[in-house]
Residue frames as a rotation matrix with the C-alpha (Angstrom) as fourth column:
UNK 1
0.733 -0.009 -0.680 -68.35
0.671 -0.161 0.724 5.42
-0.116 -0.987 -0.112 123.99
UNK 2
0.673 -0.503 0.542 -66.38
-0.095 -0.786 -0.611 8.65
0.733 0.360 -0.577 124.23
UNK 3
0.711 -0.536 -0.456 -63.04
0.697 0.449 0.559 8.01
-0.095 -0.715 0.692 125.92
UNK 4
0.773 -0.568 0.282 -60.40
-0.503 -0.820 -0.273 10.82
0.386 0.070 -0.920 126.82
UNK 5
0.705 -0.663 -0.251 -56.83
0.704 0.695 0.144 9.61
0.079 -0.279 0.957 127.00
UNK 6
0.915 -0.394 -0.090 -54.35
-0.364 -0.901 0.236 11.99
-0.174 -0.183 -0.968 128.55
UNK 7
0.050 -0.969 0.244 -50.75
-0.544 0.178 0.820 11.66
-0.838 -0.174 -0.518 127.70
UNK 8
0.785 0.444 0.432 -51.66
-0.011 0.707 -0.707 10.03
-0.620 0.550 0.560 124.29
UNK 9
0.775 -0.568 -0.278 -48.41
-0.397 -0.094 -0.913 10.90
0.492 0.818 -0.298 122.68
UNK 10
0.043 -0.721 0.692 -46.42
-0.987 0.077 0.141 9.28
-0.155 -0.689 -0.708 125.46
UNK 11
-0.829 -0.399 -0.391 -45.28
-0.487 0.859 0.156 5.61
0.274 0.320 -0.907 125.47
UNK 12
-0.776 0.607 0.172 -48.24
0.301 0.596 -0.745 4.38
-0.554 -0.526 -0.645 127.75
UNK 13
-0.052 0.839 -0.542 -50.96
-0.263 -0.535 -0.803 6.66
-0.963 0.101 0.249 126.17
UNK 14
-0.263 -0.060 -0.963 -50.02
-0.953 -0.142 0.269 6.09
-0.152 0.988 -0.020 122.65
UNK 15
-0.943 -0.209 -0.258 -50.11
-0.271 0.934 0.234 2.33
0.192 0.291 -0.937 123.11
UNK 16
-0.558 0.830 0.018 -53.49
0.349 0.254 -0.902 2.42
-0.753 -0.497 -0.432 124.77
UNK 17
0.022 0.557 -0.830 -54.81
-0.594 -0.661 -0.459 4.67
-0.804 0.504 0.316 121.99
UNK 18
-0.568 -0.292 -0.770 -53.55
-0.821 0.263 0.506 2.38
0.054 0.920 -0.389 119.35
UNK 19
-0.962 0.272 -0.033 -55.27
0.273 0.958 -0.091 -0.60
0.007 -0.096 -0.995 120.75
UNK 20
-0.341 0.914 -0.220 -58.52
0.366 -0.087 -0.927 1.18
-0.866 -0.396 -0.305 121.40
UNK 21
-0.351 0.158 -0.923 -58.59
-0.802 -0.559 0.209 2.70
-0.483 0.814 0.323 117.85
UNK 22
-0.991 -0.016 -0.130 -59.23
-0.079 0.863 0.499 -0.98
0.105 0.505 -0.857 116.75
UNK 23
-0.432 0.896 -0.107 -62.73
0.803 0.328 -0.498 -0.58
-0.411 -0.301 -0.860 118.19
UNK 24
-0.795 0.050 0.605 -64.63
0.427 -0.663 0.615 1.52
0.432 0.747 0.505 115.67
UNK 25
0.261 0.965 -0.002 -67.43
0.688 -0.185 0.702 2.13
0.678 -0.184 -0.712 118.17
UNK 26
0.260 -0.296 -0.919 -65.27
0.854 -0.373 0.362 4.17
-0.450 -0.879 0.156 120.43
UNK 27
0.747 0.000 0.665 -64.79
0.366 -0.835 -0.412 7.94
0.555 0.551 -0.623 120.13
UNK 28
0.259 -0.726 -0.637 -61.40
0.963 0.241 0.117 8.66
0.069 -0.644 0.762 121.15
UNK 29
0.961 0.030 0.274 -60.31
0.035 -0.999 -0.014 12.08
0.274 0.023 -0.962 122.45
UNK 30
0.427 -0.885 -0.186 -56.54
0.898 0.391 0.201 12.47
-0.105 -0.253 0.962 122.17
UNK 31
0.998 -0.020 0.053 -55.62
-0.018 -1.000 -0.025 16.16
0.053 0.024 -0.998 123.03
UNK 32
0.008 -0.976 0.215 -52.09
0.572 -0.172 -0.802 17.64
0.820 0.130 0.558 122.65
UNK 33
-0.397 -0.332 -0.855 -50.59
0.904 -0.303 -0.302 19.62
-0.159 -0.893 0.421 125.46
UNK 34
-0.990 -0.030 0.138 -51.56
0.081 -0.920 0.383 22.73
0.116 0.390 0.913 123.62
UNK 35
-0.328 0.945 -0.013 -55.19
-0.151 -0.039 0.988 21.70
0.933 0.326 0.155 123.54
UNK 36
0.763 0.587 -0.270 -55.30
0.099 0.307 0.946 20.32
0.638 -0.749 0.176 127.15
UNK 37
-0.312 -0.900 0.304 -52.94
-0.261 -0.227 -0.938 21.71
0.914 -0.372 -0.164 129.68
UNK 38
0.318 0.545 -0.776 -53.48
0.549 0.562 0.619 19.52
0.773 -0.623 -0.120 132.82
UNK 39
-0.570 -0.511 -0.643 -51.66
0.820 -0.305 -0.484 22.04
0.051 -0.803 0.593 134.97
UNK 40
-0.907 0.384 0.171 -54.36
-0.361 -0.920 0.151 24.62
0.215 0.075 0.974 134.17
UNK 41
-0.675 0.727 0.128 -57.70
0.369 0.483 -0.794 23.89
-0.639 -0.489 -0.594 135.98
UNK 42
-0.048 0.665 -0.745 -59.58
-0.476 -0.671 -0.569 26.45
-0.878 0.327 0.349 133.95
UNK 43
-0.492 -0.347 -0.798 -58.32
-0.868 0.123 0.482 24.69
-0.069 0.930 -0.361 130.79
UNK 44
-0.995 0.066 -0.079 -59.36
0.071 0.996 -0.062 21.31
0.074 -0.068 -0.995 131.95
UNK 45
-0.400 0.912 -0.089 -62.93
0.250 0.015 -0.968 22.41
-0.882 -0.410 -0.234 133.06
UNK 46
0.112 0.493 -0.863 -63.64
-0.748 -0.530 -0.399 24.00
-0.654 0.690 0.309 129.68
UNK 47
-0.690 -0.474 -0.547 -62.29
-0.717 0.549 0.429 20.98
0.097 0.688 -0.719 127.84
UNK 48
-0.950 0.308 0.042 -64.37
0.277 0.900 -0.337 18.49
-0.141 -0.308 -0.941 129.84
UNK 49
-0.268 0.922 -0.280 -67.45
0.033 -0.281 -0.959 20.54
-0.963 -0.266 0.044 129.53
UNK 50
-0.025 0.160 -0.987 -67.12
-0.932 -0.361 -0.035 20.93
-0.362 0.919 0.158 125.76
UNK 51
-0.588 -0.396 -0.705 -66.01
-0.705 0.678 0.208 17.32
0.396 0.619 -0.678 125.03
UNK 52
0.287 0.747 0.599 -68.10
-0.951 0.298 0.084 15.45
-0.116 -0.594 0.796 127.72
UNK 53
-0.502 -0.488 -0.714 -66.07
-0.572 0.807 -0.148 12.28
0.648 0.334 -0.684 127.87
UNK 54
0.650 0.752 0.108 -67.73
-0.553 0.371 0.746 9.28
0.521 -0.545 0.657 129.48
UNK 55
0.793 -0.574 -0.202 -64.45
0.576 0.602 0.553 7.55
-0.196 -0.555 0.809 130.48
UNK 56
0.737 -0.673 0.064 -61.09
-0.612 -0.704 -0.360 9.12
0.288 0.227 -0.931 131.21
UNK 57
0.730 -0.651 -0.210 -57.77
0.658 0.752 -0.042 7.17
0.185 -0.108 0.977 131.03
UNK 58
0.888 -0.451 0.090 -55.07
-0.460 -0.871 0.175 9.31
-0.001 -0.197 -0.980 132.79
UNK 59
0.708 -0.680 0.193 -51.82
0.699 0.714 -0.046 8.32
-0.106 0.167 0.980 131.32
UNK 60
0.605 -0.439 0.664 -50.22
0.139 -0.763 -0.631 11.72
0.784 0.474 -0.401 131.30
UNK 61
0.913 -0.200 -0.357 -47.30
0.351 -0.064 0.934 12.77
-0.210 -0.978 0.012 133.37
UNK 62
0.576 -0.815 -0.062 -43.88
-0.769 -0.515 -0.379 14.22
0.277 0.266 -0.923 133.72
UNK 63
0.949 -0.203 0.241 -41.56
0.100 0.919 0.380 11.34
-0.299 -0.337 0.893 133.54
UNK 64
0.453 -0.874 -0.177 -37.86
-0.764 -0.279 -0.582 10.55
0.459 0.399 -0.794 133.36
UNK 65
0.338 -0.459 -0.822 -35.13
0.299 0.880 -0.369 8.24
0.892 -0.121 0.435 134.36
UNK 66
0.483 -0.160 -0.861 -33.26
0.866 0.233 0.443 8.11
0.129 -0.959 0.251 137.56
UNK 67
-0.663 -0.748 -0.046 -30.84
0.749 -0.663 -0.007 11.06
-0.025 -0.038 0.999 136.69
UNK 68
-0.533 0.426 0.731 -33.81
0.115 -0.819 0.562 13.32
0.838 0.383 0.388 135.85
UNK 69
0.565 0.747 -0.351 -35.64
0.365 0.155 0.918 12.49
0.740 -0.647 -0.185 139.05
UNK 70
0.148 -0.594 -0.791 -32.59
0.982 -0.004 0.186 13.09
-0.114 -0.805 0.583 141.14
UNK 71
-0.765 -0.616 0.185 -32.01
0.636 -0.769 0.067 16.45
0.101 0.170 0.980 139.53
UNK 72
-0.796 0.478 0.371 -35.54
-0.339 -0.860 0.381 17.73
0.501 0.177 0.847 139.68
UNK 73
-0.779 0.507 -0.369 -37.60
0.623 0.696 -0.357 16.15
0.075 -0.508 -0.858 142.53
UNK 74
-0.595 0.609 -0.524 -39.65
0.000 -0.652 -0.758 19.42
-0.804 -0.451 0.388 143.02
UNK 75
-0.601 0.303 -0.739 -40.68
-0.769 -0.471 0.432 19.57
-0.217 0.829 0.516 139.45
UNK 76
-0.715 0.315 -0.624 -41.71
-0.042 0.872 0.488 15.82
0.698 0.375 -0.611 139.24
UNK 77
-0.742 0.539 -0.400 -43.67
0.632 0.361 -0.685 16.17
-0.225 -0.761 -0.608 142.49
UNK 78
-0.501 0.591 -0.632 -45.58
-0.124 -0.772 -0.624 19.33
-0.857 -0.234 0.460 141.75
UNK 79
-0.505 0.358 -0.785 -46.38
-0.853 -0.347 0.390 18.84
-0.133 0.867 0.481 138.16
UNK 80
-0.763 0.334 -0.554 -47.60
0.080 0.899 0.432 15.16
0.642 0.285 -0.712 138.50
UNK 81
-0.632 0.594 -0.498 -49.58
0.656 0.068 -0.752 16.02
-0.413 -0.801 -0.433 141.62
UNK 82
-0.496 0.551 -0.671 -51.15
-0.458 -0.823 -0.337 19.22
-0.738 0.141 0.660 139.86
UNK 83
-0.653 0.253 -0.714 -52.14
-0.723 0.074 0.687 17.26
0.227 0.965 0.134 136.84
UNK 84
-0.731 0.390 -0.560 -53.66
0.418 0.904 0.085 14.35
0.540 -0.172 -0.824 138.62
UNK 85
-0.635 0.516 -0.575 -55.45
0.541 -0.234 -0.808 16.51
-0.551 -0.824 -0.131 141.16
UNK 86
-0.662 0.353 -0.661 -56.83
-0.500 -0.865 0.038 18.87
-0.559 0.355 0.749 138.64
UNK 87
-0.688 0.299 -0.661 -58.09
-0.514 0.443 0.735 16.28
0.513 0.845 -0.151 136.35
UNK 88
-0.704 0.384 -0.598 -59.59
0.526 0.847 -0.076 13.86
0.477 -0.368 -0.798 138.90
UNK 89
-0.618 0.498 -0.608 -61.31
0.437 -0.425 -0.793 16.53
-0.653 -0.756 0.045 141.06
UNK 90
-0.547 0.490 -0.679 -62.81
-0.706 -0.706 0.059 18.43
-0.451 0.512 0.732 137.98
UNK 91
-0.705 0.376 -0.601 -64.00
-0.279 0.632 0.723 15.14
0.652 0.677 -0.341 136.50
UNK 92
-0.655 0.469 -0.592 -65.67
0.748 0.512 -0.422 14.27
0.105 -0.720 -0.687 139.69
UNK 93
-0.579 0.487 -0.654 -67.35
0.060 -0.774 -0.630 17.66
-0.813 -0.404 0.419 140.04
UNK 94
-0.528 0.386 -0.757 -68.53
-0.844 -0.334 0.419 17.57
-0.091 0.860 0.502 136.33
UNK 95
0.319 0.775 0.545 -70.09
-0.732 0.567 -0.378 14.14
-0.602 -0.279 0.748 136.95
UNK 96
0.133 -0.452 -0.882 -67.80
-0.780 0.501 -0.375 11.94
0.611 0.738 -0.285 134.90
UNK 97
0.762 0.365 0.534 -68.36
-0.642 0.531 0.553 8.60
-0.081 -0.765 0.639 136.45
UNK 98
0.895 -0.406 0.186 -65.41
0.418 0.908 -0.034 6.41
-0.155 0.108 0.982 135.05
UNK 99
0.670 -0.743 0.005 -61.83
-0.705 -0.638 -0.309 7.23
0.233 0.204 -0.951 135.58
UNK 100
0.874 -0.474 -0.113 -58.83
0.481 0.875 0.050 4.92
0.075 -0.098 0.992 135.15
UNK 101
0.783 -0.616 0.085 -55.65
-0.614 -0.744 0.264 6.35
-0.099 -0.259 -0.961 136.74
UNK 102
0.711 -0.548 -0.442 -52.30
0.192 0.755 -0.627 5.09
0.677 0.361 0.642 135.75
UNK 103
0.904 -0.411 0.120 -49.88
-0.243 -0.261 0.934 4.68
-0.353 -0.873 -0.336 138.68
UNK 104
0.322 -0.881 -0.346 -46.20
-0.615 0.083 -0.784 3.58
0.720 0.465 -0.515 138.76
UNK 105
0.500 -0.255 -0.828 -44.06
0.497 0.867 0.033 0.68
0.709 -0.428 0.560 140.39
UNK 106
-0.592 -0.792 0.149 -42.17
0.257 -0.361 -0.897 3.36
0.764 -0.492 0.417 142.34
UNK 107
0.175 0.724 0.668 -45.32
-0.674 -0.406 0.617 3.85
0.717 -0.558 0.417 144.47
UNK 108
0.821 0.085 -0.565 -44.23
0.242 0.844 0.478 0.47
0.518 -0.529 0.673 146.26
UNK 109
0.841 -0.520 0.151 -41.78
-0.344 -0.297 0.891 0.41
-0.418 -0.801 -0.429 149.08
UNK 110
0.301 -0.831 -0.467 -38.04
-0.897 -0.082 -0.434 0.16
0.322 0.550 -0.771 148.19
UNK 111
-0.580 -0.768 -0.271 -36.17
-0.662 0.638 -0.393 -3.09
0.475 -0.048 -0.878 148.27
UNK 112
0.178 0.738 0.651 -39.21
-0.929 0.344 -0.136 -5.19
-0.324 -0.580 0.747 149.07
UNK 113
-0.775 -0.628 0.078 -38.27
-0.561 0.739 0.373 -8.97
-0.291 0.245 -0.925 148.71
UNK 114
-0.461 0.674 0.578 -41.71
0.321 0.733 -0.599 -10.30
-0.827 -0.090 -0.554 148.56
UNK 115
-0.423 0.558 0.714 -44.41
0.853 -0.020 0.521 -10.29
0.305 0.830 -0.467 145.62
UNK 116
-0.985 0.111 -0.131 -45.72
-0.044 -0.899 -0.435 -6.69
-0.166 -0.423 0.891 145.51
UNK 117
-0.238 0.968 0.080 -49.46
0.956 0.219 0.194 -6.11
0.170 0.123 -0.978 146.10
UNK 118
0.010 0.402 0.916 -51.53
0.328 -0.866 0.377 -2.93
0.945 0.297 -0.141 145.92
UNK 119
0.868 0.463 -0.181 -51.96
0.296 -0.187 0.937 -2.88
0.400 -0.866 -0.299 149.83
UNK 120
0.172 -0.910 -0.378 -48.24
0.977 0.110 0.180 -2.36
-0.122 -0.400 0.908 150.09
UNK 121
-0.016 -0.221 0.975 -48.49
0.597 -0.784 -0.168 1.17
0.802 0.580 0.144 148.92
UNK 122
0.216 -0.020 0.976 -47.45
-0.582 -0.805 0.113 3.68
0.784 -0.593 -0.185 151.49
UNK 123
0.983 0.181 -0.041 -46.46
-0.081 0.617 0.783 0.84
0.167 -0.766 0.620 153.76
UNK 124
0.498 -0.866 -0.052 -42.75
0.768 0.413 0.489 1.55
-0.402 -0.283 0.871 153.56
UNK 125
0.042 -0.483 -0.875 -39.92
-0.160 -0.867 0.471 4.02
-0.986 0.120 -0.114 152.57
UNK 126
0.924 0.374 0.082 -39.95
0.068 0.050 -0.996 4.96
-0.376 0.926 0.021 149.00
UNK 127
0.312 -0.878 0.363 -37.03
0.949 0.310 -0.066 4.90
-0.055 0.365 0.930 146.70
UNK 128
0.180 -0.167 -0.969 -35.22
0.464 -0.854 0.233 8.16
-0.867 -0.492 -0.077 147.37
UNK 129
-0.758 -0.641 0.119 -34.10
0.371 -0.274 0.888 8.72
-0.536 0.717 0.445 143.82
UNK 130
-0.758 0.585 0.289 -37.71
0.073 -0.363 0.929 9.23
0.648 0.725 0.232 142.55
UNK 131
-0.638 0.476 -0.606 -39.41
0.746 0.185 -0.640 9.93
-0.192 -0.860 -0.473 145.78
UNK 132
-0.734 0.352 -0.580 -41.06
-0.348 -0.929 -0.123 13.27
-0.583 0.111 0.805 144.42
UNK 133
-0.601 0.438 -0.669 -42.69
-0.657 0.207 0.725 11.38
0.456 0.875 0.163 141.48
UNK 134
-0.674 0.208 -0.709 -43.72
0.338 0.940 -0.046 8.51
0.656 -0.271 -0.704 143.63
UNK 135
-0.710 0.463 -0.530 -45.52
0.476 -0.240 -0.846 10.72
-0.519 -0.853 -0.050 146.31
UNK 136
-0.547 0.625 -0.557 -47.49
-0.783 -0.618 0.075 12.56
-0.297 0.477 0.827 143.62
UNK 137
-0.543 0.367 -0.755 -48.56
-0.459 0.624 0.633 9.24
0.703 0.690 -0.170 142.14
UNK 138
-0.776 0.215 -0.593 -49.52
0.586 0.595 -0.551 7.94
0.234 -0.774 -0.588 145.61
UNK 139
-0.789 0.444 -0.426 -51.60
-0.050 -0.736 -0.675 11.07
-0.613 -0.511 0.602 146.30
UNK 140
-0.509 0.550 -0.662 -53.42
-0.860 -0.285 0.425 10.94
0.045 0.785 0.617 143.10
UNK 141
-0.525 0.302 -0.796 -54.30
-0.038 0.926 0.376 7.25
0.850 0.228 -0.474 143.54
UNK 142
-0.809 0.278 -0.519 -55.56
0.573 0.176 -0.800 8.01
-0.131 -0.944 -0.301 147.04
UNK 143
-0.617 0.652 -0.442 -57.81
-0.578 -0.756 -0.307 10.77
-0.534 0.066 0.843 145.72
UNK 144
-0.445 0.532 -0.720 -59.35
-0.704 0.290 0.648 8.24
0.554 0.796 0.246 143.33
UNK 145
-0.729 0.128 -0.672 -59.72
0.418 0.861 -0.289 5.76
0.542 -0.492 -0.681 146.09
UNK 146
-0.838 0.383 -0.389 -61.53
0.223 -0.410 -0.884 8.23
-0.499 -0.828 0.258 148.29
UNK 147
-0.546 0.666 -0.509 -63.96
-0.822 -0.542 0.174 9.26
-0.160 0.513 0.843 145.51
UNK 148
-0.536 0.213 -0.817 -64.55
-0.293 0.861 0.417 5.51
0.792 0.462 -0.399 144.59
UNK 149
-0.772 0.123 -0.624 -65.33
0.535 0.656 -0.532 4.57
0.344 -0.745 -0.572 148.23
UNK 150
-0.771 0.492 -0.405 -67.58
0.159 -0.467 -0.870 7.38
-0.617 -0.735 0.282 149.06
UNK 151
-0.224 0.660 -0.717 -69.67
-0.780 -0.563 -0.274 7.29
-0.584 0.498 0.641 145.94
UNK 152
-0.099 0.158 0.982 -71.17
0.074 0.986 -0.151 4.08
-0.992 0.058 -0.109 144.76
UNK 153
0.878 0.427 0.216 -72.07
0.260 -0.046 -0.965 5.52
-0.402 0.903 -0.151 141.24
UNK 154
0.667 -0.660 -0.344 -68.41
-0.743 -0.624 -0.243 6.46
-0.055 0.418 -0.907 140.69
UNK 155
0.897 -0.398 0.193 -65.87
0.387 0.917 0.096 4.10
-0.215 -0.011 0.977 139.37
UNK 156
0.722 -0.684 0.106 -62.40
-0.590 -0.688 -0.424 5.56
0.363 0.243 -0.899 139.89
UNK 157
0.927 -0.368 0.076 -59.55
0.346 0.914 0.212 3.00
-0.147 -0.170 0.974 139.79
UNK 158
0.366 -0.886 -0.283 -55.73
-0.912 -0.402 0.079 3.14
-0.183 0.230 -0.956 139.71
UNK 159
0.960 -0.239 -0.146 -53.83
0.154 0.886 -0.438 0.50
0.234 0.398 0.887 137.80
UNK 160
0.471 -0.881 0.040 -49.95
-0.689 -0.340 0.640 0.11
-0.550 -0.329 -0.767 138.93
UNK 161
0.904 -0.288 -0.316 -48.11
-0.092 0.590 -0.802 -1.53
0.418 0.754 0.507 136.02
UNK 162
0.572 -0.813 -0.108 -44.63
0.556 0.287 0.780 -2.91
-0.603 -0.507 0.617 136.73
UNK 163
-0.283 -0.770 -0.572 -41.50
-0.179 -0.543 0.820 -1.54
-0.942 0.335 0.016 134.85
UNK 164
0.755 0.587 0.292 -42.64
0.201 0.217 -0.955 -0.94
-0.625 0.780 0.046 131.19
UNK 165
-0.374 -0.821 -0.431 -40.73
-0.248 -0.359 0.900 -0.96
-0.894 0.444 -0.069 127.93
UNK 166
-0.091 0.405 0.910 -41.54
0.799 0.574 -0.176 -1.05
-0.594 0.711 -0.376 124.22
UNK 167
-0.207 0.035 0.978 -42.71
0.871 -0.448 0.201 1.16
0.445 0.893 0.062 121.43
UNK 168
0.554 0.482 0.679 -42.57
0.226 -0.872 0.434 4.82
0.801 -0.086 -0.592 122.14
UNK 169
0.708 -0.366 -0.605 -39.84
0.678 0.111 0.727 4.50
-0.199 -0.924 0.327 124.73
UNK 170
0.923 -0.381 0.059 -37.24
-0.376 -0.923 -0.079 7.06
0.084 0.051 -0.995 125.50
UNK 171
0.685 -0.716 -0.132 -33.59
0.665 0.689 -0.288 6.28
0.297 0.109 0.949 124.89
UNK 172
0.335 -0.603 0.724 -31.87
-0.206 -0.797 -0.568 9.51
0.919 0.041 -0.392 125.88
UNK 173
-0.467 -0.579 -0.669 -29.56
0.535 0.417 -0.734 9.14
0.704 -0.701 0.115 128.91
UNK 174
-0.941 0.086 0.326 -31.58
-0.284 -0.722 -0.631 11.91
0.181 -0.686 0.704 130.80
UNK 175
-0.341 0.929 0.142 -34.93
-0.940 -0.341 -0.028 10.40
0.022 -0.143 0.990 130.28
UNK 176
-0.064 0.215 -0.974 -34.65
-0.496 0.841 0.218 6.71
0.866 0.497 0.053 129.83
UNK 177
0.611 0.210 0.764 -35.57
-0.762 0.420 0.494 4.08
-0.217 -0.883 0.416 132.17
UNK 178
0.147 -0.751 0.644 -33.72
-0.426 0.539 0.726 0.77
-0.893 -0.381 -0.241 132.78
UNK 179
0.372 -0.087 0.924 -34.24
0.605 0.778 -0.171 -1.32
-0.704 0.623 0.342 129.56
UNK 180
0.887 -0.059 0.457 -33.84
0.390 -0.433 -0.813 1.52
0.246 0.900 -0.361 126.92
UNK 181
0.723 -0.670 0.166 -30.92
-0.686 -0.671 0.281 2.96
-0.077 -0.318 -0.945 128.94
UNK 182
0.103 -0.704 0.703 -29.01
-0.058 0.701 0.711 -0.37
-0.993 -0.114 0.032 128.86
UNK 183
0.497 0.045 0.867 -29.85
0.768 0.442 -0.463 -0.85
-0.404 0.896 0.184 125.18
UNK 184
0.979 -0.154 0.135 -28.58
-0.090 -0.915 -0.393 2.83
0.184 0.373 -0.909 124.55
UNK 185
0.526 -0.793 0.307 -25.41
-0.622 -0.113 0.774 2.05
-0.580 -0.598 -0.553 126.56
UNK 186
0.122 -0.399 0.909 -24.65
0.295 0.889 0.351 -1.16
-0.948 0.225 0.227 124.73
UNK 187
0.735 0.163 0.658 -25.37
0.675 -0.081 -0.733 0.35
-0.066 0.983 -0.170 121.30
UNK 188
0.891 -0.440 0.111 -23.11
-0.415 -0.889 -0.193 3.34
0.184 0.126 -0.975 121.93
UNK 189
0.372 -0.842 0.392 -20.36
-0.515 0.164 0.841 1.08
-0.772 -0.515 -0.373 123.21
UNK 190
0.315 -0.215 0.924 -20.46
0.613 0.790 -0.024 -1.01
-0.725 0.574 0.381 120.14
UNK 191
0.886 0.009 0.464 -20.49
0.395 -0.539 -0.744 1.96
0.244 0.842 -0.480 117.78
UNK 192
0.803 -0.531 0.271 -17.56
-0.570 -0.817 0.086 3.62
0.175 -0.224 -0.959 119.78
UNK 193
0.326 -0.671 -0.666 -15.61
-0.151 0.659 -0.737 0.60
0.933 0.341 0.114 120.30
UNK 194
0.012 -0.258 0.966 -15.75
-0.959 -0.277 -0.063 0.51
0.284 -0.925 -0.251 124.01
UNK 195
-0.494 -0.246 -0.834 -14.81
-0.119 0.969 -0.215 -2.58
0.861 -0.007 -0.508 125.91
UNK 196
-0.785 0.223 -0.578 -16.71
0.619 0.260 -0.741 -1.84
-0.014 -0.940 -0.342 129.17
UNK 197
-0.318 0.746 0.585 -20.14
0.066 -0.598 0.799 -0.50
0.946 0.293 0.140 129.96
UNK 198
-0.996 -0.045 0.075 -21.14
-0.071 -0.093 -0.993 0.91
0.052 -0.995 0.089 133.35
UNK 199
-0.185 0.973 -0.137 -24.67
0.146 0.165 0.975 -0.51
0.972 0.161 -0.173 134.28
UNK 200
-0.468 0.036 0.883 -26.17
-0.761 -0.524 -0.383 0.92
0.449 -0.851 0.272 137.45
UNK 201
0.616 0.717 0.327 -27.33
-0.766 0.449 0.459 -1.24
0.182 -0.533 0.826 140.31
UNK 202
-0.254 -0.687 0.680 -26.08
-0.870 0.470 0.149 -4.35
-0.422 -0.554 -0.717 142.02
UNK 203
-0.421 0.192 -0.886 -28.18
-0.623 0.649 0.437 -6.80
0.659 0.736 -0.154 140.18
UNK 204
-0.976 -0.033 -0.213 -29.33
0.136 0.673 -0.727 -8.22
0.168 -0.739 -0.653 143.50
UNK 205
-0.553 0.829 -0.080 -32.82
-0.328 -0.305 -0.894 -6.66
-0.766 -0.468 0.441 143.62
UNK 206
-0.612 0.384 0.691 -35.44
0.705 0.661 0.257 -8.54
-0.358 0.645 -0.676 141.63
UNK 207
-0.553 0.450 -0.701 -37.37
-0.464 -0.866 -0.190 -6.27
-0.692 0.220 0.687 139.15
UNK 208
-0.191 0.547 0.815 -40.32
0.643 0.697 -0.317 -7.20
-0.742 0.464 -0.484 136.99
UNK 209
-0.786 -0.105 -0.610 -40.80
-0.332 -0.760 0.559 -5.86
-0.522 0.642 0.562 133.43
UNK 210
-0.053 0.799 0.599 -43.73
0.532 0.530 -0.661 -5.77
-0.845 0.284 -0.453 131.12
UNK 211
-0.827 -0.214 0.520 -44.08
0.562 -0.338 0.755 -5.01
0.014 0.916 0.400 127.46
UNK 212
-0.841 0.418 -0.344 -46.18
-0.203 -0.832 -0.516 -1.93
-0.502 -0.364 0.784 127.06
UNK 213
-0.533 0.662 -0.527 -48.49
-0.696 0.012 0.718 -3.40
0.481 0.749 0.455 124.43
UNK 214
-0.542 0.307 -0.782 -49.34
0.505 0.863 -0.012 -6.15
0.671 -0.402 -0.623 126.86
UNK 215
-0.755 0.243 -0.608 -50.17
0.494 -0.399 -0.773 -3.58
-0.431 -0.884 0.182 129.60
UNK 216
-0.815 0.450 -0.365 -52.39
-0.563 -0.763 0.318 -1.75
-0.135 0.465 0.875 126.99
UNK 217
-0.435 0.657 -0.616 -54.43
-0.083 0.652 0.753 -4.84
0.897 0.379 -0.229 126.37
UNK 218
-0.612 0.262 -0.746 -55.02
0.785 0.316 -0.533 -5.08
0.096 -0.912 -0.399 130.15
UNK 219
-0.770 0.277 -0.574 -56.32
-0.007 -0.904 -0.428 -1.37
-0.638 -0.325 0.698 130.27
UNK 220
-0.787 0.433 -0.440 -58.26
-0.557 -0.189 0.809 -1.93
0.267 0.882 0.389 126.97
UNK 221
-0.646 0.527 -0.552 -60.37
0.436 0.849 0.299 -4.71
0.626 -0.047 -0.778 128.66
């Protein structure tokens, strides 16, 4: 089976790739950004025509922590929307039947107290700090849904994992998410002899976390 994994150098993509490499029967396509620019439709078309993958796992994206999303909402919206739209539409037009799109927990309504379910997407206000990223993810997920529902021979699905952490995570203050950000702050405080650490949030909102290797096993099935 020839499988294309976009974003294979990122945290999610690299863990999925590592798991699938254990199956010697699979032929994995793990292009770099230079080889496959997802913001360039012509580049994608040529790559797909040449490589002819049977399955696409779309794990690429412009990602970052709260601060990065606050500072650059337009870039997060446009780049993620362009990457997803270009890849999904061209895969569909070229007859690639199987696509697994990776969503994000930020697609869900903010401050929802009950257990989150997929049908809650777009049923409430999004978290303002990463709204641009969330809107792009929602749009690409809907694109997959429309293709899947209107063509019985196409299997285009979106998986929405909860907050991930683990190997390949980013610890820089500008790009880290909650778990690595707290680790970085605590480590820096210990090294610098600080007595106090500023942790964002009230602690009253329940958040669920998942080890990225466990998520990769779900995708690998």
